[in-house]
TORLUMKE-408176 format. One record per residue (C-alpha): residue number from 1; y, x, z. Coordinates in Angstrom, 2 decimals. Last residue first. Example, Ala and Ser with C-alpha at 12.3 -4.5 7.8 and 13.67 -1.06 7.14 Angstrom:
BEGIN
<r><num>2</num><yy>-1.06</yy><xx>13.67</xx><zz>7.14</zz></r>
<r><num>1</num><yy>-4.50</yy><xx>12.30</xx><zz>7.80</zz></r>
***
This chain:
BEGIN
<r><num>145</num><yy>23.34</yy><xx>-15.07</xx><zz>-5.15</zz></r>
<r><num>144</num><yy>20.96</yy><xx>-13.33</xx><zz>-7.54</zz></r>
<r><num>143</num><yy>18.52</yy><xx>-12.13</xx><zz>-4.86</zz></r>
<r><num>142</num><yy>18.60</yy><xx>-15.38</xx><zz>-2.91</zz></r>
<r><num>141</num><yy>14.93</yy><xx>-16.30</xx><zz>-2.93</zz></r>
<r><num>140</num><yy>14.68</yy><xx>-15.95</xx><zz>0.88</zz></r>
<r><num>139</num><yy>12.16</yy><xx>-13.10</xx><zz>0.67</zz></r>
<r><num>138</num><yy>14.25</yy><xx>-11.44</xx><zz>-2.06</zz></r>
<r><num>137</num><yy>17.44</yy><xx>-11.74</xx><zz>0.03</zz></r>
<r><num>136</num><yy>15.66</yy><xx>-10.16</xx><zz>3.00</zz></r>
<r><num>135</num><yy>14.31</yy><xx>-7.36</xx><zz>0.81</zz></r>
<r><num>134</num><yy>17.76</yy><xx>-6.56</xx><zz>-0.54</zz></r>
<r><num>133</num><yy>19.10</yy><xx>-6.22</xx><zz>3.01</zz></r>
<r><num>132</num><yy>16.06</yy><xx>-4.12</xx><zz>4.06</zz></r>
<r><num>131</num><yy>16.29</yy><xx>-1.51</xx><zz>1.27</zz></r>
<r><num>130</num><yy>17.95</yy><xx>1.39</xx><zz>3.12</zz></r>
<r><num>129</num><yy>16.29</yy><xx>0.56</xx><zz>6.43</zz></r>
<r><num>128</num><yy>12.94</yy><xx>0.61</xx><zz>4.64</zz></r>
<r><num>127</num><yy>13.56</yy><xx>4.14</xx><zz>3.36</zz></r>
<r><num>126</num><yy>14.55</yy><xx>5.24</xx><zz>6.87</zz></r>
<r><num>125</num><yy>11.30</yy><xx>3.73</xx><zz>8.21</zz></r>
<r><num>124</num><yy>9.41</yy><xx>5.77</xx><zz>5.59</zz></r>
<r><num>123</num><yy>11.18</yy><xx>8.95</xx><zz>6.69</zz></r>
<r><num>122</num><yy>10.19</yy><xx>8.21</xx><zz>10.31</zz></r>
<r><num>121</num><yy>6.53</yy><xx>7.64</xx><zz>9.36</zz></r>
<r><num>120</num><yy>6.49</yy><xx>10.87</xx><zz>7.34</zz></r>
<r><num>119</num><yy>6.92</yy><xx>10.61</xx><zz>3.59</zz></r>
<r><num>118</num><yy>4.36</yy><xx>12.00</xx><zz>1.18</zz></r>
<r><num>117</num><yy>4.06</yy><xx>14.81</xx><zz>-1.35</zz></r>
<r><num>116</num><yy>0.53</yy><xx>15.63</xx><zz>-2.43</zz></r>
<r><num>115</num><yy>-0.74</yy><xx>19.23</xx><zz>-2.13</zz></r>
<r><num>114</num><yy>-3.81</yy><xx>19.11</xx><zz>-4.40</zz></r>
<r><num>113</num><yy>-5.29</yy><xx>15.64</xx><zz>-4.82</zz></r>
<r><num>112</num><yy>-8.41</yy><xx>13.65</xx><zz>-4.07</zz></r>
<r><num>111</num><yy>-8.22</yy><xx>9.88</xx><zz>-3.94</zz></r>
<r><num>110</num><yy>-9.62</yy><xx>7.13</xx><zz>-1.73</zz></r>
<r><num>109</num><yy>-9.17</yy><xx>3.39</xx><zz>-2.10</zz></r>
<r><num>108</num><yy>-7.90</yy><xx>0.15</xx><zz>-0.55</zz></r>
<r><num>107</num><yy>-7.91</yy><xx>0.46</xx><zz>3.26</zz></r>
<r><num>106</num><yy>-8.20</yy><xx>-2.87</xx><zz>5.11</zz></r>
<r><num>105</num><yy>-10.83</yy><xx>-1.63</xx><zz>7.58</zz></r>
<r><num>104</num><yy>-8.29</yy><xx>0.65</xx><zz>9.32</zz></r>
<r><num>103</num><yy>-4.53</yy><xx>0.40</xx><zz>8.94</zz></r>
<r><num>102</num><yy>-4.35</yy><xx>-3.05</xx><zz>7.33</zz></r>
<r><num>101</num><yy>-6.84</yy><xx>-4.77</xx><zz>9.63</zz></r>
<r><num>100</num><yy>-5.79</yy><xx>-8.42</xx><zz>9.68</zz></r>
<r><num>99</num><yy>-4.23</yy><xx>-9.17</xx><zz>6.30</zz></r>
<r><num>98</num><yy>-6.03</yy><xx>-6.42</xx><zz>4.37</zz></r>
<r><num>97</num><yy>-9.33</yy><xx>-7.92</xx><zz>5.54</zz></r>
<r><num>96</num><yy>-8.45</yy><xx>-10.84</xx><zz>3.20</zz></r>
<r><num>95</num><yy>-9.77</yy><xx>-8.74</xx><zz>0.30</zz></r>
<r><num>94</num><yy>-13.32</yy><xx>-10.05</xx><zz>0.83</zz></r>
<r><num>93</num><yy>-16.06</yy><xx>-8.81</xx><zz>-1.51</zz></r>
<r><num>92</num><yy>-14.09</yy><xx>-6.02</xx><zz>-3.19</zz></r>
<r><num>91</num><yy>-12.48</yy><xx>-5.40</xx><zz>0.18</zz></r>
<r><num>90</num><yy>-15.87</yy><xx>-4.41</xx><zz>1.62</zz></r>
<r><num>89</num><yy>-16.37</yy><xx>-1.98</xx><zz>-1.28</zz></r>
<r><num>88</num><yy>-13.30</yy><xx>0.07</xx><zz>-0.36</zz></r>
<r><num>87</num><yy>-12.71</yy><xx>1.81</xx><zz>-3.67</zz></r>
<r><num>86</num><yy>-13.87</yy><xx>5.32</xx><zz>-4.48</zz></r>
<r><num>85</num><yy>-13.04</yy><xx>8.76</xx><zz>-5.91</zz></r>
<r><num>84</num><yy>-9.74</yy><xx>8.25</xx><zz>-7.70</zz></r>
<r><num>83</num><yy>-8.70</yy><xx>11.73</xx><zz>-8.86</zz></r>
<r><num>82</num><yy>-5.12</yy><xx>12.77</xx><zz>-8.63</zz></r>
<r><num>81</num><yy>-1.50</yy><xx>11.87</xx><zz>-9.29</zz></r>
<r><num>80</num><yy>0.08</yy><xx>10.07</xx><zz>-6.34</zz></r>
<r><num>79</num><yy>0.83</yy><xx>6.47</xx><zz>-5.30</zz></r>
<r><num>78</num><yy>-1.28</yy><xx>4.99</xx><zz>-8.12</zz></r>
<r><num>77</num><yy>0.14</yy><xx>1.60</xx><zz>-9.05</zz></r>
<r><num>76</num><yy>-0.74</yy><xx>-2.00</xx><zz>-8.18</zz></r>
<r><num>75</num><yy>0.58</yy><xx>-4.94</xx><zz>-10.20</zz></r>
<r><num>74</num><yy>1.83</yy><xx>-7.97</xx><zz>-8.31</zz></r>
<r><num>73</num><yy>1.19</yy><xx>-11.63</xx><zz>-7.68</zz></r>
<r><num>72</num><yy>3.20</yy><xx>-12.94</xx><zz>-4.80</zz></r>
<r><num>71</num><yy>3.67</yy><xx>-15.19</xx><zz>-1.79</zz></r>
<r><num>70</num><yy>0.22</yy><xx>-16.59</xx><zz>-0.93</zz></r>
<r><num>69</num><yy>-1.41</yy><xx>-13.46</xx><zz>-2.27</zz></r>
<r><num>68</num><yy>-2.59</yy><xx>-11.90</xx><zz>-5.49</zz></r>
<r><num>67</num><yy>-3.15</yy><xx>-8.22</xx><zz>-6.15</zz></r>
<r><num>66</num><yy>-3.34</yy><xx>-6.23</xx><zz>-9.35</zz></r>
<r><num>65</num><yy>-4.94</yy><xx>-3.06</xx><zz>-10.62</zz></r>
<r><num>64</num><yy>-4.55</yy><xx>0.62</xx><zz>-11.49</zz></r>
<r><num>63</num><yy>-1.15</yy><xx>0.86</xx><zz>-13.15</zz></r>
<r><num>62</num><yy>-0.28</yy><xx>4.55</xx><zz>-13.34</zz></r>
<r><num>61</num><yy>2.54</yy><xx>5.40</xx><zz>-10.94</zz></r>
<r><num>60</num><yy>1.53</yy><xx>9.09</xx><zz>-10.78</zz></r>
<r><num>59</num><yy>-1.36</yy><xx>9.73</xx><zz>-13.15</zz></r>
<r><num>58</num><yy>-4.94</yy><xx>8.88</xx><zz>-12.32</zz></r>
<r><num>57</num><yy>-8.24</yy><xx>10.62</xx><zz>-13.17</zz></r>
<r><num>56</num><yy>-11.19</yy><xx>8.27</xx><zz>-12.63</zz></r>
<r><num>55</num><yy>-14.33</yy><xx>8.00</xx><zz>-10.52</zz></r>
<r><num>54</num><yy>-14.09</yy><xx>5.15</xx><zz>-9.83</zz></r>
<r><num>53</num><yy>-13.35</yy><xx>2.28</xx><zz>-12.18</zz></r>
<r><num>52</num><yy>-9.94</yy><xx>1.32</xx><zz>-13.46</zz></r>
<r><num>51</num><yy>-8.20</yy><xx>-2.03</xx><zz>-13.97</zz></r>
<r><num>50</num><yy>-8.94</yy><xx>-3.19</xx><zz>-10.41</zz></r>
<r><num>49</num><yy>-8.56</yy><xx>-6.80</xx><zz>-9.29</zz></r>
<r><num>48</num><yy>-7.74</yy><xx>-7.86</xx><zz>-5.76</zz></r>
<r><num>47</num><yy>-7.52</yy><xx>-11.47</xx><zz>-4.52</zz></r>
<r><num>46</num><yy>-6.76</yy><xx>-13.27</xx><zz>-1.24</zz></r>
<r><num>45</num><yy>-3.81</yy><xx>-11.52</xx><zz>0.39</zz></r>
<r><num>44</num><yy>-2.24</yy><xx>-13.80</xx><zz>2.98</zz></r>
<r><num>43</num><yy>1.40</yy><xx>-12.75</xx><zz>3.14</zz></r>
<r><num>42</num><yy>2.67</yy><xx>-10.36</xx><zz>0.44</zz></r>
<r><num>41</num><yy>5.91</yy><xx>-9.38</xx><zz>2.16</zz></r>
<r><num>40</num><yy>4.26</yy><xx>-8.90</xx><zz>5.55</zz></r>
<r><num>39</num><yy>1.39</yy><xx>-6.94</xx><zz>4.00</zz></r>
<r><num>38</num><yy>3.85</yy><xx>-4.63</xx><zz>2.25</zz></r>
<r><num>37</num><yy>5.82</yy><xx>-3.95</xx><zz>5.45</zz></r>
<r><num>36</num><yy>2.66</yy><xx>-3.47</xx><zz>7.52</zz></r>
<r><num>35</num><yy>1.74</yy><xx>-0.72</xx><zz>5.08</zz></r>
<r><num>34</num><yy>-0.86</yy><xx>-1.22</xx><zz>2.37</zz></r>
<r><num>33</num><yy>-3.83</yy><xx>1.13</xx><zz>2.15</zz></r>
<r><num>32</num><yy>-4.72</yy><xx>4.62</xx><zz>0.97</zz></r>
<r><num>31</num><yy>-7.38</yy><xx>7.17</xx><zz>1.96</zz></r>
<r><num>30</num><yy>-6.77</yy><xx>10.83</xx><zz>1.15</zz></r>
<r><num>29</num><yy>-9.17</yy><xx>13.59</xx><zz>0.14</zz></r>
<r><num>28</num><yy>-8.00</yy><xx>17.22</xx><zz>-0.37</zz></r>
<r><num>27</num><yy>-10.66</yy><xx>18.36</xx><zz>2.15</zz></r>
<r><num>26</num><yy>-11.40</yy><xx>15.23</xx><zz>4.11</zz></r>
<r><num>25</num><yy>-9.93</yy><xx>12.01</xx><zz>5.53</zz></r>
<r><num>24</num><yy>-6.15</yy><xx>12.61</xx><zz>5.28</zz></r>
<r><num>23</num><yy>-4.57</yy><xx>9.21</xx><zz>5.77</zz></r>
<r><num>22</num><yy>-2.09</yy><xx>7.67</xx><zz>3.37</zz></r>
<r><num>21</num><yy>-0.01</yy><xx>4.55</xx><zz>3.80</zz></r>
<r><num>20</num><yy>1.15</yy><xx>2.46</xx><zz>0.89</zz></r>
<r><num>19</num><yy>4.57</yy><xx>0.93</xx><zz>0.46</zz></r>
<r><num>18</num><yy>5.31</yy><xx>2.22</xx><zz>-3.08</zz></r>
<r><num>17</num><yy>7.47</yy><xx>4.95</xx><zz>-1.49</zz></r>
<r><num>16</num><yy>4.34</yy><xx>6.64</xx><zz>-0.18</zz></r>
<r><num>15</num><yy>3.56</yy><xx>7.08</xx><zz>3.51</zz></r>
<r><num>14</num><yy>1.90</yy><xx>9.57</xx><zz>5.81</zz></r>
<r><num>13</num><yy>-0.51</yy><xx>8.80</xx><zz>8.60</zz></r>
<r><num>12</num><yy>-0.99</yy><xx>9.74</xx><zz>12.25</zz></r>
<r><num>11</num><yy>2.53</yy><xx>8.42</xx><zz>12.86</zz></r>
<r><num>10</num><yy>1.36</yy><xx>4.82</xx><zz>12.77</zz></r>
<r><num>9</num><yy>3.87</yy><xx>2.49</xx><zz>11.10</zz></r>
<r><num>8</num><yy>3.81</yy><xx>-0.82</xx><zz>12.94</zz></r>
<r><num>7</num><yy>6.01</yy><xx>-3.74</xx><zz>11.98</zz></r>
<r><num>6</num><yy>7.51</yy><xx>-6.20</xx><zz>14.44</zz></r>
<r><num>5</num><yy>8.40</yy><xx>-9.61</xx><zz>13.10</zz></r>
<r><num>4</num><yy>11.66</yy><xx>-11.47</xx><zz>13.84</zz></r>
<r><num>3</num><yy>13.49</yy><xx>-9.81</xx><zz>10.95</zz></r>
<r><num>2</num><yy>11.32</yy><xx>-6.85</xx><zz>10.07</zz></r>
<r><num>1</num><yy>11.48</yy><xx>-4.91</xx><zz>13.31</zz></r>
***
């Protein structure tokens, strides 16, 4: 639960600490999207902008784009080092799919990588438990109080 909202974290995926899920879709190829946690914090995504074009070599935590939503404007970073192979073209036309289909049609991009390190669903939930108090204060605008 995230406050009064339930959050799903499918165990057929892995997770990155930047609140993206990862799904193995081919030999060394992984698809990435935002977790339920990230979508809940962003609320109503309506704009995506990419700073890189596929194909491209990416470094860990390299800035790759930005996202705008009802609640926030934020930079997006590569969750792993690797090779960006493609973006979800449907999201380029209508990024609001992230809001309703985050674990399927709302995927962001695909990358290839050798032996990436990810969190399991249970490890990701533990990470969220560790940061939940700070997150609640951030949501309520009370971080410095």
